[in-house]
C-alpha positions, 0 to 999 in steps of 0.5 A: 470507464477506467479499469483497475486490475488487481485484487482486494487483499493487495495493499497496493491495489487498495491504495488506489481503491481508496484514492479513487473512492475519496476522489469519487472516480468511477472504475471497473474492477477487474479481479486479477492476481499477479501472473505471467500469462501472455494475456495479462503481460499484454496489458501489464508488462510486469505481470504485477498489480495494480494496473490501470487501464485508461482511454490512452493506455495502461499505467502501472506503479502505484505512485505513478497512478496517484499522479495520474489520478490527481491530474484526472481529478484535480478538485480533490487533490492528494498531492498538493501545495507549493512545489516544495510541499508536493515534493515533501508529500512524494518524499514521504510516500517514497520513505514509507514504501522503501523503508517500511513496506518493502523491508516487511514484504521480505518476511510476508511468507513467514508472518502470514503464510507459515513459510519460513524465512532465513534467520539472516533475512529476518535480522535484516528486516528487523533492523530495516523496519526499526530504522525506517519507522524511526526515520519516518518519525523524524521526517513526518509531522503527524499533525495529525497527518504525515505532511500536516493538517490535511490528508495526502497520498502519503497517508494512504501509503502509510495506512496500507503499508503499516497494516502489514509491516506492523503485523510482521514486526509484532509477530516475528520480532515482538516489536510495536512499530507504532510505539517508535513514531509518536502520533503514528498509532493515532493516525492509523486509527484515524485513517482506518475509521474513514468510511471509504477505508472501512468499505475497503476493509470489508472487501478485503475480508470477503476476498481473503478465502479466494486469495488463500485458495489461490496461494495454496494452489501456488505453493503446491506448484513450488 
């Protein structure tokens, strides 16, 4: 059986969880926080999550794991269509990650944990988030999904990236990111309403106290 290393508050971990739930792939969840212990580094060379243990070895990086899962379970594809259509889905995944998820991550410490971020960093993040969501608005179709009529891996990236990025934008900059991309708010609601996504949200809420305790211990060491 596949083993998925990560924790239920991680958005990247939840991306893989949702993909596996949609595909009906069974796996063993191994609750793991990012760490640099020799034991975990022997499994995952970066010490990050998620990591997927397969019969042939370990895979890391969320987009790579998506590709693997699609080949493992082709009956329910998340990256599909012609060569161009598949490339477009990957393009949208990359746009969401590079221009929405990663910029917002620079301000997670202040938005969610009360640890201040330098004002220059916040200005850079504010500009990057606005540019990113506006670029996505131009590139995506939102009809109703990012790539068209059917849900793809890009929508999973969108769901779990926008959940955090929109919170950062609202709390730190009083910006509604959804208002910058017509159709984004409706898509976000549609994805959150999926039974699989609701189940993951419950797991996330249940795991938050343990994650908060983990963070408190980590911040105490710094």
